[in-house]
C-alpha positions in Angstrom: -65.4 59.9 55.4 -66.0 57.1 53.0 -66.0 59.5 50.4 -63.0 60.5 51.2 -61.2 57.3 50.9 -63.0 56.4 47.5 -61.7 59.5 46.1 -58.2 58.5 47.3 -58.4 55.0 45.8 -59.6 56.6 42.5 -56.8 59.1 42.0 -54.4 55.8 43.0 -55.8 53.9 40.1 -55.3 56.5 37.6 -51.7 57.4 38.5 -51.1 53.6 37.9 -52.5 53.8 34.4 -50.0 56.2 33.5 -47.6 55.4 30.5 -44.4 52.9 31.7 -41.1 53.9 31.6 -39.3 53.7 28.3 -36.9 50.6 27.9 -33.8 50.5 25.8 -32.6 47.8 23.0 -31.2 44.5 24.0 -27.3 44.5 24.4 -25.4 42.8 21.4 -25.1 39.0 21.8 -22.1 37.8 22.9 -19.6 35.6 20.7 -15.9 34.3 20.4 -14.1 35.3 17.7 -10.4 34.4 16.2 -8.4 34.8 13.6 -8.4 31.5 11.0 -5.7 29.3 11.4 -3.0 29.6 8.5 -1.1 26.5 7.4 0.4 24.7 4.5 -1.8 21.2 4.1 -2.1 18.3 1.6 -5.3 16.9 -0.1 -5.7 13.2 0.3 -7.9 10.8 -2.0 -9.4 8.3 0.0 -9.9 4.5 -1.2 -10.3 1.3 0.0 -8.2 -1.7 -1.0 -5.8 -4.9 0.3 -2.7 -6.0 0.9 -0.6 -8.1 -1.4 2.3 -10.2 -1.2 4.9 -8.8 -3.7 6.1 -12.6 -4.6 3.7 -15.9 -3.6 5.4 -19.1 -4.2 3.9 -22.5 -4.4 6.7 -24.8 -3.0 6.5 -28.0 -5.0 9.4 -31.1 -5.4 11.4 -31.4 -8.8 11.5 -35.1 -8.7 9.2 -37.3 -7.2 9.6 -39.3 -3.7 9.3 -40.1 -0.2 9.1 -37.4 1.9 12.3 -38.2 4.7 12.4 -35.1 6.5 11.1 -31.5 7.0 13.7 -28.7 8.6 11.3 -26.0 9.2 8.5 -24.6 11.4 5.0 -23.6 10.5 5.3 -20.0 9.9 8.6 -19.5 10.1 10.5 -16.7 7.7 13.0 -18.5 5.6 15.7 -17.4 3.5 16.0 -18.5 -0.3 18.0 -21.3 -0.4 17.4 -22.7 3.0 16.6 -26.4 3.2 12.8 -27.1 3.7 12.3 -30.9 2.7 14.4 -34.1 2.1 13.4 -36.7 -0.2 14.8 -40.0 0.0 17.7 -39.9 -2.2 18.7 -43.4 -2.8 16.8 -44.1 -5.9 19.0 -40.7 -7.4 22.1 -41.9 -6.1 21.8 -45.2 -7.9 20.9 -43.1 -11.1 24.2 -41.2 -10.9 26.0 -44.2 -9.8 24.8 -46.0 -13.3 25.4 -43.0 -15.3 28.8 -42.8 -14.1 29.3 -46.2 -15.5 28.1 -46.0 -18.7 30.5 -42.9 -19.0 33.5 -45.3 -18.1 32.1 -47.9 -20.8 32.1 -45.0 -23.2 35.3 -43.3 -22.3 36.9 -47.3 -23.0 35.1 -47.3 -26.6 36.6 -43.8 -27.1 40.3 -45.0 -26.1 40.1 -47.9 -28.7 38.4 -46.1 -31.4 41.3 -43.6 -31.0 44.2 -46.0 -30.8 42.6 -48.0 -34.0 43.1 -44.5 -36.0 46.4 -43.8 -34.7 47.3 -47.5 -36.2 45.4 -46.9 -39.5 47.0 -43.5 -40.1 50.5 -45.2 -39.7 49.4 -47.9 -42.3 47.9 -45.3 -44.7 51.4 -43.7 -44.5 53.3 -46.7 -45.4 50.8 -47.7 -48.5 49.3 -50.5 -46.5 45.7 -49.4 -45.9 43.3 -47.4 -48.2 42.0 -44.3 -47.6 38.4 -45.5 -46.9 39.7 -47.5 -44.1 41.0 -44.4 -42.6 38.2 -42.7 -42.9 36.2 -45.4 -41.0 38.3 -45.5 -38.0 37.9 -41.9 -37.6 34.2 -42.1 -37.8 34.3 -44.5 -35.0 36.4 -42.0 -33.2 33.9 -39.2 -33.7 30.8 -41.9 -32.8 32.6 -42.7 -29.5 33.0 -39.1 -28.3 29.4 -38.1 -29.1 28.4 -41.1 -26.8 31.1 -39.7 -24.0 29.2 -36.4 -24.4 25.5 -38.2 -24.3 26.9 -40.0 -21.2 28.0 -36.4 -19.5 24.8 -35.2 -20.1 23.2 -38.1 -18.4 25.3 -37.8 -15.6 24.4 -33.8 -15.2 20.7 -34.8 -15.2 21.2 -37.8 -12.6 23.3 -35.5 -10.1 20.3 -32.6 -10.6 17.6 -35.3 -10.0 19.8 -36.2 -6.6 20.1 -32.3 -5.9 16.2 -32.1 -6.1 15.8 -34.3 -3.3 16.6 -31.4 -1.3 13.8 -29.2 -1.7 14.8 -25.2 -0.7 13.2 -22.4 -0.5 13.0 -20.2 -3.7 12.7 -16.9 -2.1 13.0 -15.5 1.1 9.5 -15.1 3.2 6.6 -16.1 5.5 6.2 -19.7 5.1 2.8 -21.5 5.3 2.1 -24.8 7.4 3.5 -27.8 5.6 0.9 -29.9 3.3 3.0 -33.4 3.7 4.7 -35.1 6.7 7.5 -37.4 6.7 6.4 -40.5 4.6 4.3 -39.6 2.1 5.3 -39.9 -1.4 4.9 -36.9 -3.4 4.6 -36.7 -7.3 7.5 -33.7 -8.9 8.7 -32.4 -11.7 5.9 -30.7 -13.0 2.7 -27.9 -12.3 0.4 -30.6 -11.6 3.2 -31.6 -8.8 2.1 -32.0 -5.1 2.1 -28.5 -3.4 4.4 -28.4 -0.2 3.7 -25.4 1.3 3.8 -21.8 0.1 6.1 -18.8 0.9 5.1 -15.3 0.6 7.5 -12.1 1.0 5.7 -9.6 3.2 8.9 -6.7 3.5 7.8 -4.4 1.3 4.4 -5.6 1.0 2.1 -4.0 -1.9 -1.3 -2.1 -1.3 -3.8 -2.7 -4.3 -6.9 -0.6 -5.0 -9.0 0.7 -7.7 -9.6 4.2 -8.8 -11.3 6.4 -11.2 -9.8 7.4 -14.7 -9.8 11.1 -13.5 -7.7 10.1 -10.3 -5.3 8.1 -12.6 -4.6 11.1 -15.2 -3.9 13.8 -12.2 -1.5 11.1 -10.6 0.5 10.5 -14.3 0.9 14.0 -14.5 2.1 14.4 -10.9 4.2 11.4 -11.1 6.5 13.5 -13.9 8.1 15.3 -10.7 8.4 12.0 -8.5 6.7 9.1 -6.8 3.6 10.0 -5.5 3.4 9.4 -1.5 0.7 7.6 0.2 -0.2 6.4 3.2 -2.7 3.2 4.6 -4.8 2.9 7.8 -5.8 -0.7 9.0 -9.2 -1.5 9.6 -8.5 -1.4 13.7 -6.7 2.0 13.0 -7.9 5.6 13.7 -4.8 7.3 11.9 -2.9 6.6 8.8 0.2 5.8 10.1 1.8 3.5 7.3 3.7 5.6 5.0 4.5 4.3 1.4 4.4 5.7 -2.1 2.7 4.6 -5.8 4.8 2.4 -8.0 2.5 0.8 -10.9 -0.5 1.7 -12.4 -2.4 -0.8 -14.5 -1.8 -0.5 -18.5 -5.5 -0.2 -19.3 -8.9 1.5 -17.6 -11.6 -1.3 -17.4 -14.0 -1.0 -20.0 -16.7 -2.2 -17.8 -16.5 -0.2 -14.4 -14.1 2.4 -15.5 -11.6 2.1 -13.0 -7.8 1.0 -13.2 -5.8 -0.7 -10.5 -3.5 0.9 -8.8 -0.6 -0.2 -6.3 1.5 1.2 -3.5 4.5 -0.4 -2.0 4.7 -0.2 2.3 7.3 -0.6 4.5 6.8 -3.9 6.4 9.9 -4.8 8.3 8.4 -6.7 10.9 5.8 -8.6 9.1 2.9 -7.2 11.0 0.6 -6.5 8.1 -0.4 -10.0 6.3 -1.4 -10.3 2.6 -5.0 -10.4 2.1 -5.8 -7.5 5.1 -7.8 -4.8 4.0 -7.3 -1.1 4.7 -7.8 2.3 3.5 -5.0 4.3 1.4 -4.8 7.9 0.7 -2.7 9.2 -2.0 -1.6 12.7 -1.9 -4.3 14.7 -4.3 -1.9 17.8 -4.2 1.0 19.5 -3.5 1.3 21.6 -0.3 -0.6 24.8 -0.5 -1.5 27.6 1.8 -5.1 27.4 3.7 -7.1 28.8 6.0 -8.5 26.3 8.8 -11.7 27.4 10.7 -14.0 24.6 13.1 -17.1 23.2 11.6 -18.9 25.0 13.9 -17.8 28.5 12.3 -19.4 27.3 8.9 -23.2 28.5 8.4 -25.4 27.5 5.3 -27.1 30.0 3.5 -28.9 28.0 0.6 -26.6 26.9 -1.8 -23.7 28.9 -0.1 -21.3 28.4 2.5 -20.8 31.2 4.7 -18.8 32.3 7.8 -19.2 35.3 10.0 -16.7 38.0 10.6 -16.6 40.9 12.9 -15.9 43.9 11.6 -13.9 47.2 13.2 -17.5 48.6 14.2 -18.6 45.2 15.6 -20.9 44.0 13.2 -21.1 40.5 12.0 -20.6 40.5 8.7 -21.5 37.2 6.3 -18.6 36.2 4.1 -19.0 33.2 1.4 -16.5 30.7 1.4 -15.2 28.0 -0.7 -14.9 24.5 1.7 -12.3 22.2 1.4 -11.5 19.0 3.2 -11.0 18.3 7.5 -7.5 18.3 8.6 -7.4 17.1 12.3 -10.5 18.5 13.2 -10.5 21.4 11.3 -12.0 22.4 7.8 -10.2 24.1 5.0 -11.1 27.3 3.5 -9.4 27.3 0.0 -10.9 31.0 -0.5 -13.2 33.7 1.1 -10.9 34.5 4.2 -8.1 36.7 5.2 -5.4 36.0 8.0 -6.3 38.9 10.0 -10.3 38.2 9.8 -12.0 37.8 13.1 -14.1 34.9 12.6 -16.8 34.0 15.0 -16.2 30.5 16.0 -18.8 30.3 19.1 -22.3 31.4 19.6 -22.8 31.9 15.5 -26.2 30.6 16.5 -27.0 33.8 18.1 -26.4 36.1 15.2 -30.0 36.7 13.5 -28.5 38.8 10.7 -25.9 40.0 8.8 -24.9 43.4 10.3 -25.6 42.4 13.5 -23.6 44.2 16.3 -22.3 41.9 18.5 -19.9 41.7 21.4 -16.6 40.1 20.4 -14.7 37.8 23.3 -11.2 36.8 22.0 -10.6 33.0 21.3 -7.9 30.6 19.6 -8.7 28.1 16.9 -6.1 24.9 17.5 -6.0 21.9 15.4 -6.1 18.3 17.3 -2.3 17.6 16.5 0.6 20.1 16.2 2.3 20.4 12.7 5.2 19.1 13.8 3.8 15.7 15.1 2.7 13.0 13.0 -0.3 14.2 10.5 -3.9 12.6 12.1 -6.3 13.1 9.1 -9.9 12.4 9.8 -11.6 11.4 6.2 -13.9 13.5 4.7 -16.6 11.8 2.2 -14.4 12.2 -1.0 -11.2 13.8 0.3 -8.9 14.8 3.3 -6.0 16.6 4.0 -3.0 17.3 6.3 -0.6 19.4 7.2 2.3 19.6 5.0 5.2 18.8 7.5 8.7 20.5 6.7 11.0 17.4 6.3 
């Protein structure tokens, strides 16, 4: 009996040592595919810079005197010709009165000289007076006329000094705080005179930045077709919402740094942007051109190349080298290497071990973070960025 049990155990063990059933190959990995997003895009070059006032004026009195009144509030928006300060006018009024008195005296002298010349001319006709005496009378008239003209000039000067006791805004803009109060004695009439306040214009406002010589050459050529557009982002903003255009390039490239100063004009109707603020500017680096856009996650580094995988009709993942461009609305611009009908692997690319590997494609869709009809929002790349070319 024991022998029969042992024999049965041996037979069962030998049966278990037979060859296992053969297993098939693993199923192809599942990947998400989609056609690249075809759009017209514009490349943008990005630079840091600072806002500047188109006009900045230090307000000084043109005559000296005591401040009698201040006629604005600190920080107001003032218009050209608006009254800002008044100086004590009494000294200037006295000067005008004195000049007018001198004018009356000079006019009396002129009247007398003209009367004497008339009498001398009559006596000359009758032969009772010599020609030299008449010539002397005529010279007296001319001297009196010159005296009247000099006094008239003195009157105009005195009236100007009286007018200058009213200090008005030389230009429109945002005014600073007053540097003097009522009762202060201020000097005037020169560049060394006391500064009473300062006015800066803010609409439009300038944005100044530096660019390389290669950028300058590009935009000088582009400017032949019109103004180069630009847009600016403030420090606390995520998008470039302040649109403008390039209006000035400096007349020389700096020998030491190799850069040139550029300037743009930005609308600032509400005065929100202040001179001296920092920002980032994007300058249109190209005209609109057709491009394919894919997610950054779809791009693979293959040594020095950048590739994307596309799935062909037989279900195999094929590697395609591409030329990358900047980012636009969360997607990467592909300048060349793709066609609009390619099925690009946009998810699961890490499951592809080698080109030519069979995969199981699942349909997906590539979407930008904003639609082309909306205001373009650019995510800056290290050297440049891009945006959709919006039909206007």
